[in-house]
C-alpha positions in Angstrom: 34.3 -11.9 -36.8 36.9 -13.2 -34.5 36.3 -10.4 -32.0 32.5 -11.1 -32.1 33.2 -14.8 -31.5 35.5 -14.0 -28.6 32.9 -11.7 -27.1 30.2 -14.4 -27.4 32.5 -17.0 -25.8 33.3 -14.6 -22.9 29.6 -13.9 -22.4 28.8 -17.7 -22.3 31.7 -18.3 -19.9 30.5 -15.5 -17.6 27.0 -16.9 -17.6 28.2 -20.3 -16.7 30.3 -19.0 -13.9 27.5 -16.9 -12.5 25.0 -19.8 -12.8 27.4 -22.0 -10.8 28.1 -19.5 -8.1 24.5 -18.4 -7.7 23.4 -22.0 -7.4 26.0 -22.6 -4.7 24.8 -19.4 -2.9 21.2 -20.8 -2.8 22.3 -24.3 -1.7 25.1 -23.4 0.7 23.7 -20.2 2.3 20.2 -19.1 1.4 18.4 -22.3 2.2 21.1 -23.8 4.5 20.4 -21.0 7.0 16.7 -20.7 6.1 15.5 -24.3 5.7 11.8 -23.5 6.3 12.1 -21.3 3.2 13.4 -24.4 1.4 10.3 -26.4 2.3 8.1 -23.5 1.2 9.7 -23.2 -2.3 9.4 -27.0 -2.8 13.0 -28.1 -1.9 12.1 -31.0 0.4 15.7 -32.0 1.2 15.4 -29.2 3.9 12.3 -30.6 5.6 14.0 -32.1 8.6 16.2 -29.0 9.2 15.3 -26.0 11.4 16.6 -22.5 11.6 19.4 -22.0 14.1 19.6 -18.6 15.8 22.6 -19.4 18.0 25.2 -16.6 18.0 27.7 -19.1 16.6 25.4 -19.9 13.6 24.5 -16.2 13.0 28.2 -15.4 12.9 28.8 -18.3 10.4 26.0 -17.0 8.2 27.5 -13.5 8.1 30.9 -15.0 7.2 29.3 -17.1 4.4 27.4 -14.1 3.0 30.6 -12.1 2.9 32.4 -14.9 1.0 29.6 -15.1 -1.6 29.5 -11.3 -1.9 33.1 -11.3 -2.9 32.7 -14.3 -5.3 29.7 -12.7 -7.0 31.5 -9.3 -7.3 34.5 -11.0 -8.8 32.5 -12.4 -11.7 30.8 -9.1 -12.6 29.9 -9.2 -16.3 31.2 -6.9 -19.1 28.0 -4.9 -19.4 28.5 -4.3 -23.0 28.6 -8.0 -23.9 26.5 -9.7 -21.3 22.9 -10.7 -21.9 20.4 -8.6 -20.0 18.8 -11.5 -18.2 21.9 -12.9 -16.4 23.3 -9.4 -15.9 20.1 -8.4 -14.0 20.1 -11.6 -12.1 23.6 -10.8 -11.0 22.3 -7.5 -9.6 19.5 -9.3 -7.8 21.7 -11.9 -6.1 24.2 -9.3 -5.0 21.5 -7.0 -3.6 20.0 -10.0 -1.8 23.3 -10.8 -0.1 23.8 -7.2 0.9 20.3 -6.9 2.3 20.8 -10.1 4.4 24.1 -8.6 5.8 22.3 -5.3 6.6 19.6 -7.3 8.4 22.0 -9.5 10.4 24.7 -6.9 11.2 22.8 -3.6 11.5 19.1 -4.1 12.0 19.7 -7.2 14.1 16.2 -8.7 14.6 17.8 -11.7 16.3 18.8 -9.4 19.1 15.5 -7.4 19.3 12.5 -9.3 18.1 11.2 -12.0 20.4 8.4 -13.0 17.9 11.0 -14.0 15.3 11.8 -17.0 17.5 8.3 -18.3 18.4 6.8 -17.6 14.9 9.8 -19.4 13.3 8.8 -22.5 15.3 5.2 -22.1 14.2 6.2 -21.5 10.5 8.6 -24.5 10.6 5.6 -26.7 11.6 3.1 -25.0 9.4 5.2 -25.4 6.3 5.0 -29.2 6.7 1.3 -29.2 7.5 -0.4 -27.0 5.0 0.4 -28.9 1.8 0.3 -32.7 1.5 3.5 -32.9 -0.6 4.4 -36.3 0.9 2.6 -39.1 2.9 1.5 -38.1 6.4 4.2 -40.3 8.0 7.0 -38.8 6.0 5.9 -35.2 6.8 5.4 -36.1 10.4 9.0 -37.6 10.5 10.3 -34.3 9.3 8.2 -32.4 11.8 9.5 -34.5 14.7 13.1 -33.7 13.5 12.2 -30.0 13.5 10.4 -30.0 16.8 13.4 -31.6 18.5 15.4 -28.5 17.5 12.7 -25.9 18.6 13.4 -25.8 22.4 17.1 -25.0 21.7 15.9 -22.2 19.3 13.8 -20.7 22.1 16.7 -21.1 24.5 18.9 -19.1 22.1 16.3 -16.3 22.2 17.0 -15.9 25.9 20.7 -15.5 25.2 20.3 -13.2 22.2 17.5 -10.8 23.0 19.0 -7.6 24.4 17.2 -4.3 25.0 14.3 -5.3 22.8 11.8 -2.6 21.8 8.7 -2.8 24.0 6.3 -3.1 21.1 8.2 -6.1 19.7 8.0 -8.0 23.0 4.3 -7.0 23.2 3.6 -8.5 19.8 5.4 -11.7 20.7 3.3 -12.0 23.9 0.1 -11.3 21.9 0.9 -14.0 19.3 2.1 -16.7 21.7 -1.2 -18.0 23.1 -2.3 -18.6 19.5 0.9 -20.4 18.7 0.6 -22.6 21.8 -2.9 -23.4 20.8 -1.7 -24.2 17.3 0.7 -26.8 18.6 -1.8 -28.2 21.0 -4.7 -28.5 18.6 -3.9 -27.8 14.9 -0.6 -29.7 14.6 -1.9 -33.0 16.0 -5.1 -32.7 13.9 -3.1 -32.2 10.7 -1.2 -35.5 11.2 -4.2 -37.5 12.4 -3.8 -39.8 9.3 -0.2 -40.8 10.3 0.0 -44.6 10.8 3.3 -45.5 12.4 2.6 -46.0 16.1 6.3 -45.5 17.1 6.5 -42.3 15.1 3.2 -41.0 16.6 4.5 -41.7 20.1 7.8 -39.9 19.3 5.7 -36.9 17.9 3.6 -36.8 21.1 6.9 -36.4 23.0 8.4 -33.8 20.7 5.2 -31.8 20.5 4.7 -31.8 24.2 8.3 -30.5 24.6 7.7 -27.7 22.1 4.4 -26.7 23.9 6.2 -26.7 27.3 9.1 -24.6 25.8 6.7 -22.1 24.3 4.8 -21.7 27.5 8.0 -21.2 29.4 9.2 -18.7 26.8 5.9 -16.8 27.2 6.4 -16.7 30.9 9.9 -15.4 30.5 8.8 -12.7 28.0 6.2 -11.4 30.5 8.3 -11.5 33.7 11.8 -11.0 32.4 12.1 -9.5 29.0 9.1 -7.1 28.9 10.1 -5.1 31.9 13.5 -4.6 30.4 12.3 -3.9 26.8 13.3 -0.3 26.4 15.0 -0.6 23.1 14.4 1.4 19.9 12.7 -0.2 16.9 13.7 2.7 14.6 16.4 1.8 12.0 17.3 5.4 11.1 17.5 7.2 7.8 20.8 5.7 6.5 19.8 2.1 7.1 16.3 2.8 5.7 17.8 4.1 2.5 20.2 1.1 2.2 17.4 -1.4 2.8 15.3 0.3 0.1 18.2 0.3 -2.3 19.1 -3.4 -1.7 15.5 -4.7 -1.5 13.8 -2.6 -4.2 16.6 -0.9 -6.2 15.1 2.5 -5.3 17.7 5.1 -4.5 15.6 8.3 -4.3 16.3 10.5 -1.3 13.8 10.0 1.6 12.5 13.6 1.4 11.8 13.1 -2.3 10.0 9.9 -1.5 7.9 11.7 1.1 6.9 14.3 -1.5 5.7 11.5 -3.8 3.8 9.9 -0.9 2.1 13.0 0.2 1.1 14.0 -3.4 -0.5 10.6 -4.0 -2.2 10.6 -0.6 -3.7 14.1 -1.3 -5.0 12.8 -4.7 -6.6 9.8 -3.1 -8.1 11.9 -0.3 -9.6 14.4 -2.8 -11.0 11.5 -4.9 -12.5 9.8 -1.8 -14.1 13.1 -0.6 -15.5 13.7 -4.0 -17.2 10.3 -4.2 -18.3 10.5 -0.6 -20.1 13.9 -1.4 -21.8 12.3 -4.4 -23.1 9.6 -2.1 -24.0 11.7 0.9 -24.0 15.4 0.1 -25.0 16.4 3.6 -22.4 14.4 5.4 -18.7 14.9 6.1 -16.4 12.4 4.3 -15.3 11.1 7.7 -18.9 10.2 8.5 -19.1 8.4 5.2 -16.0 6.4 6.1 -17.9 5.3 9.2 -21.0 4.5 7.2 -18.9 2.5 4.7 -17.3 0.6 7.6 -20.7 -0.4 9.0 -21.6 -2.2 5.7 -19.8 -5.4 6.3 -20.7 -9.2 6.4 -21.1 -11.0 9.7 -17.8 -12.4 10.9 -19.2 -16.0 10.4 -20.0 -15.2 6.7 -16.7 -13.5 5.9 -14.9 -16.5 4.3 -18.0 -17.3 2.1 -18.2 -13.6 1.1 -14.7 -13.8 -0.2 -15.3 -17.1 -2.0 -18.3 -15.5 -3.6 -16.2 -12.8 -5.4 -14.2 -15.1 -7.5 -16.7 -15.9 -10.4 -17.4 -12.3 -11.1 -13.8 -11.3 -11.0 -12.6 -14.1 -13.3 -15.4 -13.5 -15.8 -14.6 -9.8 -16.0 -10.9 -10.4 -16.4 -11.5 -12.7 -19.3 -14.3 -10.7 -21.0 -12.3 -7.4 -20.8 -8.9 -8.9 -21.7 -7.2 -7.7 -18.5 -4.6 -10.5 -18.2 -4.2 -14.1 -19.2 -5.2 -16.5 -16.4 -3.0 -19.6 -16.8 -5.1 -22.0 -14.7 -8.8 -22.5 -13.8 -7.9 -23.8 -10.3 -9.2 -21.5 -7.5 -7.3 -20.6 -4.3 -8.7 -22.1 -1.1 -10.1 -19.5 1.3 -9.3 -20.2 5.0 -8.7 -18.6 8.3 -5.2 -17.0 8.8 -2.8 -19.3 10.8 -2.5 -18.2 14.4 1.1 -17.0 14.2 0.2 -14.4 11.6 -3.0 -12.9 13.0 -1.5 -10.1 15.1 -0.2 -8.1 12.1 -2.3 -9.1 9.0 -6.0 -9.0 7.9 -5.6 -11.1 4.7 -2.8 -12.7 2.8 -2.2 -15.1 -0.1 -0.1 -18.3 0.5 0.9 -19.9 -2.7 3.0 -23.0 -3.2 6.7 -22.6 -4.0 8.0 -22.4 -7.6 9.6 -25.8 -7.2 6.7 -27.6 -5.5 5.6 -30.4 -7.7 3.1 -32.4 -5.6 1.0 -30.1 -3.5 0.1 -27.1 -5.5 -2.9 -25.6 -3.5 -2.9 -21.9 -2.8 -4.5 -20.5 0.3 -6.3 -17.2 0.7 -5.9 -16.4 4.4 -8.5 -14.2 6.1 -8.1 -13.0 9.7 -11.4 -13.3 11.7 -12.0 -11.4 14.9 -10.4 -12.9 18.0 -13.0 -14.7 20.2 -11.7 -12.7 23.2 -12.8 -9.4 21.6 -15.6 -7.4 23.0 -18.6 -6.7 20.7 -17.5 -3.1 20.0 -14.0 -4.3 19.2 -15.4 -6.9 16.8 -17.4 -4.2 15.1 -14.3 -1.9 14.7 -12.3 -4.9 13.4 -15.0 -5.8 10.8 -14.9 -2.2 9.4 -11.8 -3.3 7.6 -14.0 -5.9 5.7 -16.6 -3.5 4.4 -18.4 -4.0 1.1 -15.7 -2.0 -0.7 -12.6 -3.3 0.9 -13.8 -7.0 0.5 -13.7 -6.5 -3.3 -10.5 -4.6 -3.1 -8.9 -7.3 -1.0 -10.2 -10.1 -3.3 -8.7 -8.3 -6.3 -5.4 -7.7 -4.4 -4.9 -11.2 -3.0 -6.5 -13.3 -5.8 -7.8 -11.9 -9.1 -5.8 -10.5 -10.7 -3.4 -9.8 -7.8 -1.1 -12.2 -6.0 -2.7 -15.4 -7.1 -2.5 -14.6 -10.8 1.1 -13.4 -10.4 1.9 -16.8 -8.8 0.3 -18.6 -11.7 2.8 -16.9 -14.0 5.9 -17.8 -12.0 6.7 -20.9 -14.0 7.4 -18.6 -17.0 10.0 -16.6 -15.1 13.3 -16.7 -17.0 15.7 -18.2 -14.4 16.1 -19.8 -11.0 17.1 -16.5 -9.6 13.8 -14.9 -10.9 11.8 -17.7 -9.4 13.3 -17.4 -5.9 14.3 -13.8 -5.4 12.0 -10.8 -5.8 11.1 -7.3 -4.7 8.0 -6.3 -2.7 7.6 -3.3 -4.9 6.9 -5.8 -7.6 4.8 -8.4 -5.7 2.8 -6.0 -3.5 3.0 -3.2 -6.0 1.3 -5.4 -8.6 -1.4 -6.5 -6.2 -2.1 -2.9 -5.1 -2.0 -1.6 -8.7 -4.7 -4.1 -9.7 -7.1 -2.7 -7.1 -7.3 0.6 -8.9 -6.8 -0.8 -12.4 -9.8 -3.1 -12.2 -12.2 -0.3 -11.2 -10.7 2.0 -13.8 -11.3 -0.7 -16.5 -15.0 -0.9 -15.4 -15.2 -3.6 -12.8 -17.5 -2.6 -9.9 -20.0 -0.8 -12.1 -23.7 -1.8 -12.1 -23.9 -5.2 -13.6 -20.2 -5.9 -13.2 -19.6 -6.4 -9.6 -22.1 -3.9 -8.2 -25.8 -4.1 -8.1 -26.5 -0.4 -8.6 -24.8 3.0 -8.9 -24.8 3.5 -5.1 -22.9 0.2 -4.5 -20.5 1.1 -7.3 -19.6 4.3 -5.5 -19.1 2.3 -2.2 -16.7 0.0 -4.1 -14.7 2.9 -5.3 -14.6 4.3 -1.7 -13.3 0.9 -0.5 -10.6 0.9 -3.1 -9.6 4.4 -2.2 -9.7 3.6 1.5 -7.3 0.8 0.9 -5.1 3.1 -1.2 -5.1 5.6 1.7 -4.1 2.8 4.1 -1.0 2.2 1.8 -0.3 5.9 1.5 -0.3 6.1 5.3 2.2 3.2 5.5 4.4 5.1 3.1 4.6 8.2 5.3 4.6 6.4 8.6 7.3 4.0 7.6 9.7 6.8 6.8 8.7 9.2 9.5 8.5 6.7 12.3 11.9 5.0 11.5 13.7 8.3 11.1 12.5 9.6 14.4 10.1 12.2 13.1 6.9 10.4 14.2 6.1 8.6 17.5 4.3 5.3 17.7 1.1 7.0 19.0 1.4 9.7 16.4 1.5 7.0 13.8 -1.7 5.4 15.0 -3.4 8.9 14.9 -2.0 9.4 11.4 -3.5 6.2 10.1 -6.9 7.3 11.5 -6.8 10.9 10.4 -5.0 10.8 7.0 -5.4 7.2 6.1 -9.2 7.1 7.0 -8.8 3.9 9.1 -10.5 2.7 12.3 -8.6 2.7 15.6 -8.2 -1.1 15.5 -6.7 -1.1 12.0 -4.5 1.9 12.8 -3.1 0.1 15.8 -2.4 -3.1 13.9 -0.8 -1.2 11.0 1.5 0.8 13.3 2.6 -2.4 15.1 3.5 -3.9 11.7 5.4 -0.8 10.7 7.7 -1.0 13.7 9.1 -4.3 12.3 8.5 -3.8 8.6 10.0 -0.3 8.1 9.9 -0.2 4.3 6.2 -1.2 3.9 5.9 1.8 1.6 6.5 -0.7 -1.2 2.8 -1.1 -1.9 2.2 2.5 -3.1 5.8 2.8 -4.4 5.5 -0.3 -6.6 2.0 0.7 -7.8 3.3 4.2 -8.9 6.3 2.6 -10.6 4.0 0.2 -12.5 1.6 3.0 -13.5 4.5 5.0 -14.9 5.8 2.0 -16.8 2.4 1.4 -18.3 2.1 5.1 -19.4 5.6 5.0 -20.9 4.8 1.8 -22.8 1.6 3.4 -24.1 3.7 6.4 -25.4 6.2 4.0 -27.0 3.7 1.7 -28.6 0.9 4.1 -29.4 -2.1 2.4 -31.1 -0.4 -1.0 -30.8 -0.5 -0.9 -27.0 -2.6 -3.8 -25.4 -3.3 -3.8 -21.7 -3.5 -7.6 -21.6 -0.1 -7.9 -23.4 1.4 -5.3 -21.1 0.2 -7.2 -18.0 1.3 -10.6 -19.4 4.8 -9.3 -20.3 5.1 -7.7 -16.8 4.2 -11.0 -15.1 6.5 -13.0 -17.4 9.5 -11.3 -15.8 9.1 -13.0 -12.4 9.1 -10.5 -9.6 12.4 -8.5 -9.7 12.6 -4.8 -8.8 10.5 -2.7 -11.2 13.8 -1.1 -12.4 14.7 -4.4 -13.9 11.3 -5.1 -15.3 11.3 -1.6 -16.8 14.6 -2.1 -18.5 13.5 -5.5 -19.9 10.2 -4.1 -21.3 11.3 -0.6 -22.4 14.9 -1.4 -23.3 16.3 1.7 -21.5 17.4 2.9 -18.1 14.8 5.7 -17.7 13.7 6.5 -14.1 11.1 4.3 -12.5 9.3 7.3 -10.9 
């Protein structure tokens, strides 16, 4: 009895120590050095602060991370006695610290990626604009404080950026005109309701200074940095494996991961080819890809097309007991902000877990750039065909990212609300694309008007799956030096069944997001977990209960979700 009481007391003492140190980590490091992230999660004490990428500040962040790495390590729990929740949170925080150190010390985007600086400025402003969590004057006051720090941030870029990869500098140059326009037009419009004349005058000055600094930065990138941008974006096999281990708790060798990627890609290609033959027996599958791409809404109707998917998806989810939807509030469909348009077609922007006043969620959709030629617009719109529109609406909203966000309040701890893994977040959203069709959505009378459209919806889902399969292979091969940038574009077209425009955007993204294999990787981990739960529970298995229990965990690596739901340490793949 005495020994059990001692074990219980030790467990409670450990939990309290960990809670204290992890809270200090968030307050003193995580948000201190990433204040825009503080605004986004709903911690508005950070609203007037701005990221600082001076070398002095980067060195201070590295030192602080190392201090907290030692402090967290020093209070490692006795695994036999510690509760699973805090024990797994301990793993998550430690992995987050190690990932941050890997990024700052080894990957070094602050030394290579020009877009980090200009997009950080845009994001710092956008985070104060998009949600009305305070009165316009209060938010504008914070914006002015941030804007006053932006010219120095852009000046630090000129000191820090060394031997940048050419593609990174190109992306920054591509994004900057949109960012300048954003500060010229969108930012003033967002604060048109501000009333304090002195504050508005101060804003006019700070905003003009930011615009001038951004234009000067763009000129410097074009004339100075771009000609000298001969650096390598590849992070190499060792760093790739470490990043995957820290971010996703996946430690399979890269060659084994490639085997998994190729096997899933071949399955999806075979399924696509089979459905394409059923639709068009006399055409090659590649021709059916082109035909599928041509069946898209007009660019001006795209946002309304996405809005029009919600009723049918919600009704199906409820009628077929797919997952519990905790709220009737719908996300707001809008055009993607300018600073995100170069590398994404669609995204979900949800309020932070601690945002109490402005709880709108935004479904961002990237429209063709006005400067595009008609044939470029057509190629771009192929990514929004009849099938991929449904697949994207499922992925971003119902029951993908938006539903997952609605479950966040039930996550068991502050750590689980703030830190997560892309294999969980993107894996869940990608998993739902296939799961919804497998459960019957997209059949005649349930999302499709006839059998032919049902087949096109399946082709759209499979084309999106092949896109993610291609990311899996390209991410590993490109960053380990086994595939060139141009070969990656060709791979997305040939093996991923994508248009040239999509292939180019996806390859660009992969240069700076090496582990974007997490979509397919997470989906496969979730599918294995579901099958293992079915085996364990037998006739008692409920798909809705499985999904609810999965989402209730927050969004940690699937390894942790799996241990919580199955009660063992069996492999995730």
